[in-house]
C-alpha positions as CSV (number, residue, x, y, z in Angstrom):
1,M,-58.8,71.8,1.7
2,K,-58.5,68.9,4.5
3,H,-58.1,67.8,7.6
4,K,-56.9,65.4,10.2
5,T,-56.9,66.2,13.3
6,I,-60.5,64.1,12.9
7,N,-61.5,61.5,11.8
8,F,-62.3,63.1,8.4
9,A,-61.1,65.3,5.8
10,I,-62.2,68.6,5.8
11,P,-61.2,70.7,3.0
12,S,-59.2,74.6,1.7
13,L,-59.6,78.0,-0.6
14,I,-58.8,81.4,-1.6
15,T,-57.7,83.3,1.1
16,A,-55.7,82.8,5.0
17,F,-58.7,83.9,6.9
18,T,-62.0,82.7,5.1
19,L,-62.2,79.9,3.0
20,L,-65.2,81.2,0.4
21,S,-67.1,84.2,0.0
22,A,-69.0,86.1,-2.5
23,P,-65.9,87.6,-4.7
24,A,-66.5,91.4,-5.3
25,L,-68.1,92.6,-9.3
26,A,-65.4,92.7,-11.6
27,V,-64.3,94.3,-14.3
28,E,-64.7,92.8,-17.3
29,G,-61.4,90.3,-19.1
30,L,-58.7,88.5,-17.5
31,S,-56.6,89.6,-14.1
32,A,-54.1,87.4,-11.9
33,N,-53.6,87.3,-8.5
34,V,-50.4,86.0,-6.1
35,G,-50.1,85.3,-2.5
36,F,-48.3,84.3,0.4
37,T,-49.4,83.3,3.6
38,S,-47.9,82.1,6.8
39,N,-50.0,79.8,7.2
40,Y,-52.7,78.7,4.7
41,L,-56.0,78.5,7.0
42,W,-59.9,77.1,4.9
43,R,-62.7,77.3,7.0
44,G,-60.3,77.9,10.5
45,V,-58.7,74.8,10.1
46,T,-54.8,75.0,8.5
47,Q,-54.0,72.9,5.1
48,T,-50.6,73.0,5.5
49,G,-49.3,71.6,8.4
50,D,-49.1,75.4,10.0
51,S,-46.9,76.2,7.3
52,A,-46.2,78.6,4.9
53,A,-47.9,78.9,1.5
54,I,-47.9,80.3,-1.8
55,S,-51.0,81.1,-4.4
56,G,-52.2,81.9,-7.1
57,G,-55.7,82.2,-9.8
58,I,-56.6,83.6,-12.9
59,D,-59.8,85.1,-13.0
60,Y,-62.5,85.8,-16.4
61,A,-64.9,88.0,-15.7
62,A,-68.2,89.3,-18.1
63,D,-69.7,92.6,-18.2
64,S,-73.4,90.0,-18.0
65,G,-71.8,89.1,-14.6
66,F,-70.6,85.9,-15.4
67,Y,-67.0,84.9,-14.3
68,A,-64.7,81.1,-14.4
69,G,-61.4,81.1,-12.5
70,T,-59.0,79.1,-11.7
71,W,-56.8,78.9,-7.9
72,V,-53.6,76.8,-7.2
73,S,-51.5,76.4,-3.8
74,N,-49.5,73.7,-1.7
75,V,-50.8,71.6,1.1
76,D,-49.6,69.1,3.5
77,F,-51.7,66.5,4.7
78,S,-48.7,64.3,5.6
79,D,-49.8,62.0,2.5
80,D,-49.4,62.3,-1.2
81,A,-51.0,65.6,-1.8
82,S,-48.7,68.6,-2.3
83,Y,-51.2,70.9,-4.3
84,E,-54.8,72.0,-3.7
85,L,-56.4,73.2,-7.5
86,D,-59.5,75.1,-7.3
87,L,-61.8,75.8,-10.6
88,Y,-64.9,77.9,-9.7
89,L,-67.5,79.5,-12.5
90,G,-70.4,81.8,-11.2
91,F,-72.7,84.5,-11.8
92,S,-72.5,87.6,-9.6
93,G,-74.9,91.1,-9.7
94,E,-76.6,93.6,-7.9
95,L,-80.1,94.1,-6.8
96,N,-80.0,97.9,-6.6
97,D,-77.1,100.1,-4.9
98,N,-76.7,97.9,-1.2
99,I,-77.9,94.6,-2.5
100,S,-75.4,92.4,-4.2
101,Y,-75.4,88.6,-4.9
102,D,-73.3,86.1,-5.8
103,L,-74.2,82.4,-7.2
104,G,-71.9,79.7,-8.4
105,Y,-69.9,76.5,-8.0
106,I,-66.5,75.7,-6.9
107,Y,-64.8,71.6,-7.5
108,Y,-61.5,71.7,-4.7
109,A,-59.1,68.9,-6.5
110,Y,-55.8,67.3,-5.5
111,P,-54.0,65.8,-7.7
112,D,-52.2,63.4,-6.6
113,S,-53.8,62.3,-3.2
114,A,-54.3,58.8,-4.3
115,E,-50.8,58.3,-5.5
116,S,-50.2,55.1,-3.6
117,D,-53.6,54.5,-2.5
118,K,-56.5,55.0,-5.1
119,D,-59.0,55.4,-2.7
120,N,-57.8,58.1,-1.0
121,E,-58.9,60.3,-3.9
122,Y,-60.0,64.1,-2.5
123,D,-61.9,66.0,-4.7
124,F,-65.5,67.6,-4.6
125,G,-67.0,70.1,-5.4
126,E,-69.7,72.5,-3.9
127,I,-72.5,75.2,-5.3
128,Y,-72.6,78.1,-3.3
129,A,-74.7,81.3,-2.7
130,G,-73.8,84.6,-1.0
131,V,-75.7,88.3,-1.0
132,S,-74.1,91.2,0.1
133,F,-75.9,94.0,2.0
134,S,-73.4,97.4,2.3
135,N,-70.7,95.9,4.6
136,I,-72.0,92.3,5.1
137,T,-72.0,89.4,3.1
138,L,-73.8,86.1,3.7
139,T,-73.0,83.1,2.1
140,A,-73.8,79.1,2.4
141,N,-71.7,76.0,0.8
142,Y,-73.6,73.1,-0.5
143,G,-70.7,69.7,-1.2
144,I,-71.8,67.7,-3.7
145,H,-69.9,64.4,-5.5
146,N,-67.7,63.8,-3.7
147,D,-64.5,61.5,-4.5
148,D,-63.9,58.2,-1.4
149,G,-61.6,60.2,0.3
150,A,-63.9,63.3,0.8
151,Q,-67.0,61.3,1.2
152,W,-67.4,63.8,4.5
153,A,-68.1,66.6,2.1
154,D,-71.3,65.2,0.8
155,K,-74.6,67.3,1.7
156,A,-72.4,69.1,4.2
157,L,-73.3,72.9,5.1
158,Y,-70.8,75.9,5.3
159,I,-72.6,79.0,6.5
160,S,-71.0,82.1,6.9
161,A,-71.3,86.0,7.9
162,D,-68.7,88.0,7.5
163,A,-68.2,92.0,7.6
164,E,-66.2,94.7,6.6
165,F,-65.5,98.1,8.2
166,E,-62.9,100.6,7.3
167,V,-61.2,101.5,10.5
168,A,-59.0,104.1,8.9
169,E,-57.8,106.4,6.0
170,G,-56.9,102.8,3.3
171,L,-57.3,100.3,6.7
172,S,-60.1,97.5,7.0
173,L,-61.4,95.5,10.0
174,N,-62.6,92.3,9.0
175,L,-64.9,89.7,11.2
176,H,-65.9,86.0,10.2
177,L,-67.9,83.8,11.9
178,G,-68.9,80.1,10.0
179,D,-70.7,76.9,11.4
180,Y,-69.8,73.9,9.1
181,S,-72.4,70.9,9.6
182,F,-72.1,67.7,8.4
183,D,-74.3,64.5,7.2
184,D,-75.7,62.3,10.0
185,D,-72.4,59.9,9.1
186,Y,-69.8,62.5,10.5
187,D,-72.4,65.1,12.7
188,D,-69.8,64.5,15.3
189,G,-67.3,66.8,13.3
190,D,-69.6,69.6,13.9
191,Y,-68.1,73.0,14.5
192,I,-67.6,76.9,14.4
193,D,-65.0,78.8,13.5
194,Y,-64.5,82.5,13.7
195,G,-62.3,85.4,13.3
196,I,-61.0,88.7,13.6
197,S,-58.7,90.6,10.6
198,L,-56.8,93.9,9.7
199,S,-55.8,94.4,6.1
200,K,-54.1,97.7,4.4
201,S,-52.2,97.5,0.5
202,G,-52.1,93.9,0.3
203,F,-51.2,93.1,3.7
204,T,-53.6,90.8,5.7
205,L,-52.7,90.1,9.9
206,A,-55.5,87.7,11.3
207,L,-56.2,85.8,14.5
208,T,-58.2,82.2,13.6
209,D,-59.6,79.7,15.8
210,T,-62.3,77.4,15.9
211,D,-64.1,75.4,18.7
212,L,-62.9,71.5,17.6
213,D,-60.8,70.2,20.5
214,N,-57.3,71.2,21.0
215,D,-57.3,73.5,18.4
216,D,-55.8,77.0,19.4
217,V,-56.2,80.6,17.9
218,K,-53.7,81.2,14.7
219,L,-52.3,84.3,13.7
220,T,-51.5,84.4,10.8
221,V,-49.8,86.7,8.3
222,S,-50.7,87.8,4.5
223,Y,-49.9,89.4,1.2
224,A,-51.8,89.8,-1.3
225,I,-51.7,91.3,-5.3
226,D,-53.9,91.2,-8.1
227,L,-53.0,91.8,-11.8
228,D,-54.9,92.9,-15.1
229,L,-54.1,91.0,-18.0
């Protein structure tokens, strides 16, 4: 989850449409996921130099609401880093039939990012909280304990809103809006990302853009499958 078109790194996660939204309440046990996307985007920013990515992960969910998992994808920042490894855990539940919540922590690791420069380690963490009202999800992510190469992530705040609508049988329309703000030393890099996507049977077609200078609208095609273990 890093980007170099501005003066600091910008990180990534789990889908080509939106970086981290509160996960759906899961059935107890182990599950796996495998995905392919024509462009790995995280919060509107490519993590693969506008090239394709293959990803996969394993998750555990308990009836109590506790969950934990890991996820990996190739990345390309034109430097040492070749893959991203995410580790996360959290707790989710329902307040009533219409309102659910999710609280957790995620660690973004780039194990080979500092092979040629020990000060170029990108790893960082975030705590997050989300609440869903029917088909709308609001999420906040806050950056903590970053490494030297990800100093921008410290105290960075990402707030997002996502809405999902079933427009036809099995066809979902998703709308996304996010605001990424940074600490005073990097506040000239604050930006907004937004997008729209259609999903059916594991396939997603998405249009994504940001208000960053010289950033164009990106069209991505993705496919993902979930497997019970």
